[in-house]
N, C-alpha and C positions, 0 to 999 in steps of 0.2 A: 717477666723481667729476666734478663740474663746477666751474667757477670763473667767477663772475659779477662783473664789475667795470665801473665807469664810467671811460671813457677821457677824455671831455670831457662837459659837461652834455648834449650832444645825441647822443653816440656811445657805445653800450654794447657790451660784449663778451659774447657768448652762446655761446662755444665750449665744448668738452668735453675733459676728460682721460680717457684710456683707460689705466689702470694694469695691465690684464691682458694687453695686447698684448705679445708677446715678439719678433715679427719684423715689421718694417715692410716693406711690399711683399713679404712672405714671404721676405725675404732679408737684411735688415739688423737685427741684434740691437739691441733697445731695452730695456735692463734697467731704465730709468726710465720706461717707457711712452711715450705719445705724446699731444700736444695737437693737437686739430683746431679751428682758429680760425674764428670767424664773428662778424660785427658787425651792429649795427642803428643806422641814423641816423634819429633822430626829429625830423622837420621838418614843414612843411606837407604834404609827401609823405613817406611812411615807406619807407625803403629798407633791405633786408637784403642783406648781402654774403656770398655763398657759404653752404653748409650744413655738413654734417659727414659723418663716416664712418657706414655703416649700423650698426656696432657700438654707436654712441652715439645712435641715432635718437630714442628716447624721451626721453632726457636733453636733447637739443638742442631738441626740440619744447617741452619744459617751459621751458627757458631763453628761447626765443623768445616764448612766451606771456607769461611774467613781464615781459620787457622791453617788450613791446607795451602792456601795461596796458589791454587792451581795444581798442586801435586795430587797424586792418587794414593790412597792408603793401601799398604800391602797386607796388613794384619789388623784384625779386630780381636783383642783379648777380652773374653767374657769371664770375669772373675766370679760373677754371681748371676744366676738366671732369673731371679725374681723380676716380674714385669716392670717395676719402677726403674730397672737398670738395663733390661734386655729386650724391651718391647719394640725397639727400633732396629734390631739386628737384621731382620729380613729386608727392611727398607734400605738399609745401608748396602747389603749384599746385592740387591737389585740395582742400586745406583752405581756400584763399583764392582763389576763382574769378576775382576781379577783378585779381589780381596778375599782372604781366608780368615775364618774364625779359628781362634786358638782358645781351647778350653779343656776342662777335664772330661773324662769319658762319661761320667754321670751327667755333666752339663750338656753334652751332646744329646743324650736321651731326653733331657728336659726341654731343650730347644725344639726337638721334633714334636714333643707333646704340646707345647705352647703355640707352635706355628704350623700352618698348612703350607709348607715350603720344602722343596727338594734340596737337602743339604749335601747331596752326593758330591764328593770331590771338593767341598768347600770348607771342610773342618780338619784341623790339625790338633789331635788329642795330645795333651801333655799331662805330666804327673809330677809329684814331689821330686825336686832336684833337677828336672829338665830345664833347659835354657832356650831362649829365643834371641838369636843374634841379630841386631839391627844395624850394626856398624860400630860406631863409638860406644853405643849402649847395648847391654845384654840383660835381658830379663831372666831372673832365676825364679822358678815357681815353687811356692810353698803351699802344701796341703793344709787347708783350714776347715776340714769337714765339720759340720754342725756349728759353724759360727756364721750364720745360724741355720744354714741349709746344708745338706750333705755334699753338694757338688762344689762347694766354695774353694777357690784358690786365692791366695794372695801372690804378689810378685814383688821382686826387689831388683832395683837398678843400682848396681854398685858404682857406676860412673858418677851419677848425681846423688847417690845415697838416698834414694827414694823408696819407701815402702808403700806400695799400692795395697791398702789394707781391707778392701771390700767393705762390708758393713761394720767392721771393727773400727773403733774410735769415731763412729758417726754420732750425730746429734740431730735433734729436732730443730726446725727453724730455717728460714731462708738466709742466704749469705748477706743479702742487703739489710737484714734485720740483726746482723751479728753484734753481740756485745762482748765485753771482756770476761763475762762470767760463763766460760765454756762448760764448767762442770755441771751446772744446774740442768740444762737440757740434755747434756751428754749422759748424765746419770739416769734421767727419766727414760731416755732412749735405750740405754744399756739394759736396765732391769726389765723393761717391758718387751724388748725385742730379743735380746741375747741372754737374759738373766738365767734361763733354764740351763744354759750350756757353759757353766763356769769351768768345769773340768776341761772342756775342749779349748776354752779361751786360755786357760793356764798353759796348756800344751803349746799353743801358738806363741804365747809370751816368752816361753823358754827358747823357742826358735828365734824370735826377734832379738833376744838378748845377745845372740851370737853375731848380729849384724851391726854395721856402723851406719846408723840411720840419722839423716839430717832433716828429712821431711817425711811426714806421714800423710798420704793422700787417700782419704776415705771416700766412700760413695755418698755420704751425706755430711754436711757441716763443713767447717773451714779446713784448709790445709794446715797441719800443725808443723811448726818449725821452731828453731831456737832451742831453748832448754826443754827437751822432751821428757825429762825425768818425772815432772808432776803428772803428766798424762799416763805414763807407764805405771807409776805407783798407784794411781787411782784404779786403773784397770786391774792391777794385781789385787788390790783390796776388794774390789767389787766381785771379781771372778772367784776369789777364795771365800766369798760369803762372810768376810769379816766386817764388823760394823765400821763405818767411816767416822761417825760422830758420837761422842758420849752425850746422851740425852734421851728424852722420852718422846716417842711419836704416838699421838692419840688419834685413832680413827673411830668416828662415831656416826651413828644414824639415829634419827629421832622421829617419832610420830607426831607428837603434840608439843614438843619442846622441853619436856621434863628430863629426858636423857641428855639432851644438849646442855641443860643447866648443870647436870652432874659433871659432864666432861669439862665444861668451862671452870667449874669450881675446883676440880682436880688439877687442871692446868695452872690455875692461880696458886694453889697450895704448893705445887712442885716448883714454880718459878720463885716463890718466896723462900724456898730452900736452896736456891741457886742452881736449879736444874734447867738446862735448855729444853724447851718444849716446842714441838711443831704439831699442828692440828689439821685434820682433814674431815670435813663434813661430807660423808659419802652421799648424802642426799643432794648436795649442791656443788661440791667441788669436783675438779677433774680427778677421776678415779685412778688414772695412770700416775698421777702425782702421789696418790696414796700408796701405790705399790713402791714408788721411788722412796717415799718417806719411811716405809716399813723396813726397807733394806738399809737405809742410810744410818738409822739410829740403833743403839745397842739394846734399847728397851722399847716396848710397845704396850699400849693399853687399848683394848677394844671395848666400846660401850654400845650396847644394842638393846632394844626392847624385844620382848617376846611377841611373835606375830603368827596367828593361825597355828598355834601349837609348835612353832619353830622359832628360829631367829628371823629378824627382818631380812627380806630377800637381798637388799643391798649389801648387808654385811656378809651374807652367805656368798654372794657373787665375789666380793672382795677377797674372802678367804679362799675361794676356789682359784682366783687369779694368783694368790700367793703360793698356793700349792703347785700350780702349773709352772710357776717361775722358779721353783726350788727354794723357797723361803726356809731358813734354818738358823740355828745358832743365835737365838735371841731369848730374852726374858720377857714374859708377857703377863700383864695384869688384866683382869676381867671385871666389867661392870655391866650388870643386867637390870632390866626394868620389866615389871609385869604387874598387872592389876589383880589377876586371880591365879595364875599358874606360871610364875617366872621360871623359864627353862633355858633362856638364851645363853647363859654362862656355861652350862653343861654342854650345850651343842657347839658353842665356839671352841671350848676346850677339846671336844672330841675331834673337831676338824683340824685343830692345830696339832693334835697328837699324831696325825697322819704325816706330819712334817718331821724333819730331822733336828735333833738337838735343841728342842724347845723346852725351857724351864718356866714354871709358873709361879707367880706370887702366891703366897699362902692366903693373903686376904682377897676374898671375892666379895664385891659390893653388890648387894641386892636392894633395889629400890621398889617399893610397892606404890606404883602410880606416880608419886612425887616425893621429893626428898623431905625427910624429917630429921630430928636430932640424931637418931641412931644411924641413918644412912650417911649423914654428914660426918659423923664420927668415924664411920667405917672408911669413907673416902680419905679422911686425914690419915688413918692408919695405913692405907694403901700408899699414899704419897710418901709417908715415912719409910715404908719398905722399899719403894722405888728409888728414893733418894739415898 
């Protein structure tokens, strides 16, 4: 499915929805599919910005031809070389032999790595501060290295006040499935895709603050317009690793249900104290949502059984993901279970100590197989400490 819209009289959306995709990057569940965004600027010179994923190649080419109305593109700006945005570059260059690619020097290298194609004479390299004059519109290029690849550029059109933001401000989900709750899937997208690169995102936000922006055109998700302050404030919060919501996120895994019972009892105790709680069963729920929840809340509790002399592998995998994404600046409580040698809490703490600015609750709950009066009392103490 495609969605063709006019953003301004000169700028057209030619991106594509993929409703059949179930895993983005073959790892992130996308029950509402994915949007691959691309835009055309129709001026004295015609400029296309980015292409699409190979799964939507025919659709994108049709959208492009419809938007061009018989005109020939002069430029193809490649903001980001990842295949879901640049896989159709060579097809476009073959179809339009006079078209030039405009990209960063590093992007030129990546294009040759991804494609068996002679780019000689077809690439115009640009850098921070360079401009591309199209007539009424001029694109100003903004270096956005490591948001989230090193070659990334953003661009700004002062005429229509558009920021073409590459993967910045993107979200999971097809546009035909769009809801009013932008933050939910944008948050999951940010922390799982860009979360490691908060420092670099902060640098780009400072550059954006100097621009008069009316539209943000990302490579995934809807075009943002109107009051942009809420989106910019959320990105500032996320990229600074500040908690967004006061509350407790509980991530748990369970072998036979006893650790789950403890997690549920703790959640109930916290809610009775007026604390907002979100839970994720790492055995059943979408783990990228667990990463999102861990970053969203100011407190977290991990509940895991001991398994083969270590922690349950699902918990270890979750903690590895948090470390990769730069998890920090949170208070964490630990609940462990074990029938003969409970050690999960010690191992979870050791993994968290590899991260920055983590503080731990004094109360550690140890369950021996199943909850008894003493472990229930300890859970209540932990709830009081968290509240």
